[in-house]
C-alpha positions as CSV (number, residue, x, y, z in Angstrom):
1,M,-28.8,-10.8,-16.4
2,S,-26.5,-7.9,-15.5
3,T,-22.9,-8.3,-15.9
4,G,-22.3,-5.8,-13.4
5,H,-20.0,-2.6,-13.4
6,V,-18.5,-1.8,-16.5
7,V,-15.2,-0.3,-16.3
8,P,-14.1,1.9,-19.4
9,T,-10.8,0.9,-21.1
10,R,-9.4,4.5,-20.8
11,V,-9.8,4.1,-16.9
12,Y,-7.5,0.9,-17.2
13,L,-5.0,2.4,-19.4
14,T,-4.6,5.5,-17.3
15,V,-4.3,3.6,-14.1
16,F,-1.3,1.4,-16.0
17,A,0.3,4.6,-16.6
18,A,0.2,5.6,-13.1
19,L,1.2,2.4,-11.8
20,M,4.4,2.5,-14.3
21,L,5.2,6.0,-13.8
22,L,5.3,5.1,-10.0
23,L,7.2,2.4,-11.1
24,I,9.9,4.6,-12.2
25,V,9.8,6.6,-9.5
26,T,10.5,3.4,-7.2
27,V,13.5,2.9,-9.3
28,A,14.8,6.3,-9.3
29,V,14.3,6.7,-5.7
30,A,16.5,3.3,-5.3
31,F,19.5,5.2,-6.8
32,V,19.2,7.9,-4.7
33,P,21.1,7.7,-1.0
34,L,18.7,9.5,1.2
35,G,20.0,8.0,4.3
36,S,17.3,6.5,6.9
37,L,14.4,8.1,4.5
38,N,14.7,5.6,2.2
39,L,12.7,2.7,3.1
40,P,9.7,5.7,4.5
41,I,9.6,6.8,0.8
42,A,9.8,3.2,-0.6
43,M,7.1,2.2,1.9
44,L,4.9,5.4,0.7
45,I,5.2,4.3,-3.0
46,A,4.5,1.0,-2.5
47,V,1.2,2.1,-0.2
48,V,0.0,4.3,-3.4
49,K,0.5,1.6,-5.7
50,A,-1.0,-0.6,-3.4
51,T,-4.2,1.9,-3.2
52,I,-4.3,2.3,-6.4
53,I,-4.4,-1.6,-7.3
54,V,-7.1,-2.2,-4.5
55,M,-9.6,0.6,-5.6
56,Y,-9.2,-0.5,-9.8
57,F,-8.4,-4.2,-9.8
58,M,-10.0,-5.5,-6.9
59,E,-13.3,-2.3,-8.4
60,V,-13.6,-1.5,-4.6
61,K,-14.3,1.9,-6.0
62,Y,-17.5,0.7,-7.6
63,G,-18.0,-1.2,-4.8
64,S,-21.1,-1.5,-2.0
65,R,-20.6,0.6,1.6
66,L,-20.1,-2.9,3.0
67,L,-17.4,-3.4,1.2
68,W,-15.3,-0.6,1.9
69,V,-16.2,-1.5,5.5
70,F,-14.1,-4.8,5.0
71,V,-11.4,-3.5,3.1
72,S,-10.8,-0.4,5.8
73,S,-10.8,-2.9,8.3
74,S,-8.6,-5.4,6.9
75,F,-6.4,-2.3,6.3
76,L,-6.8,-0.9,10.2
77,F,-6.0,-4.3,11.2
78,L,-2.9,-4.4,8.9
79,V,-1.7,-1.5,10.2
80,I,-2.1,-2.7,14.0
81,F,-0.5,-5.5,13.1
82,L,2.7,-3.6,11.4
83,V,2.8,-1.4,14.4
84,L,3.0,-4.3,17.0
85,T,5.4,-5.8,15.1
86,L,7.8,-2.9,14.9
87,N,7.1,-2.3,18.1
88,D,8.5,-5.5,19.3
89,Y,11.6,-5.1,17.0
90,M,12.5,-1.8,17.7
91,T,12.5,-2.5,21.3
92,R,14.5,-5.6,21.7
93,G,17.6,-3.3,22.5
94,W,15.9,-2.0,25.6
95,M,16.3,-4.9,27.5
96,T,19.7,-5.5,29.4
97,L,20.5,-9.6,29.9
98,P,21.6,-10.5,33.5
99,Q,25.0,-11.0,34.3
């Protein structure tokens, strides 16, 4: 019976080190006053960390093409939902109330 793909311990240690480094970067950026760039930078770091977690801990990197299709389509729908939500939120001030 096959146990599937075996990932070397070195890979997991490298992923752990990368996530800890990104954690330090996240905390450091939180203390730097960047004005309106704080949120985009924090989101970028969060997306990088989430991508690392999905690729290695969920073993998408070593998965089949069908798994890649499902993960990619899930990410696409997440982006669509976020864009639609932000579109609604950002345009709420445009509407004038009747007197």
